[in-house]
Every structure is written in structure tokens, then in C-alpha cells.
N, C-alpha and C positions, 0 to 999 in steps of 0.2 A: 504494500500500500504506500502511496506517495503523498507527500504534502503538496498541495497545489503549487505548481511552478518550480518544484524542486524534487530531484530524484536522488535518494540516498545511495551512495556508492558502497557503503559499509553494510554488510548483511545484518550484523548485530543491530545497528541503528534502525534498519528497515523493519526488523522483527519487533524491536522495542516500541517504535512508533505505532505499528500495527496493533500490538497488544494493548497499548494505551488507548487507542481509538476504540477498540472492541470493548474494553472495560467501560469506557465512557458511554458507549451506546447501551450496554447492558444496564448500567446505573440509570440512565435516562428512561429506558423502557420500564424499569421497576417503579421509578418515581411517577411515571405516567399512569401505571396501573393503580398505584396507591391513590393518586389524585382522583381517578374515576371512582374507585370504591368509596372513598370518603364523600364524594359528591352524591353517589347513590344513597349511601346511608343517611346523609343529611336531608336529601329530598324526601326520602321515605319516612324517616323517624324524627326529623327536626334537628336542631343544633346539637352537636356532639360535644361531650365533655373533653377537655384537653387530654385527660388520661386515655380515653379511647382513641383519640387521634394519634397520640404517641405510640400506643400499642399497635395500631394498624401500620403506621410508618415503619415500625421495627419488625414487622412480620416477614418471615421467609416466603419464598415463592409458593411453596406448597400450601401454606396457610392462606395466602392471598387467593389462591385458586378455590379453596374450600369456602372462604368468606364470600367470594363473588357468586358462588353457586347458592349459598344459603340466603343471600339477599333476595333472590328471586322468589322464595317461598315463605320466608319468615314473616310472622305476624307482629313480632316485637323486636326491638333492638337486641335484647338478650338472646333471642333465637338466632338472629342474624350473626351475632358474635360467636355463638356456640359456647360450649363448656370445655374447658375451664377458663375461657377468655376473660 
């Protein structure tokens, strides 16, 4: 992967930059997922306590997946968050 307008001659630098860009994309993807889940929870259940927002932001991908699915059928915020959330 190249930086626009510049091609790295050193293979180590090329890999280092590519890995950094990949990590940034992954982090941005997760932040986007978290933002959507928080928006869905807020629209469905009203303003969220800061503690819940912090927990969602700190969730791993697998938990975000489960949370996204539970939002679809939950009748309460507690059901959406699951146990022992």
C-alpha cells in the first residue's frame, strides 16, 4: 500500500504503513458500529446513562454483534443489554 504521491522503497516501511492503515480502518469500523448501536438504543429507549454508553464503547466485536441483534426484539433497555451487562 502506498501513501498518495509516494512509493516506499523499503519493504519494512511499506508493510509498517500498510499495517497502520489497516488498524486505523478496523478502529474506525468499530467506532462506526458503536455509534449506530448507541443511536439505536437511544431512539428506542431514550437517553442512555453515561455508564451504559461507556460499556457499549468498551465492548468487543462479539458482544456488539449480540447487542445489535437483541435491539431488534427487546422490549426494554435491560433486555437489549442482556445479562450480565
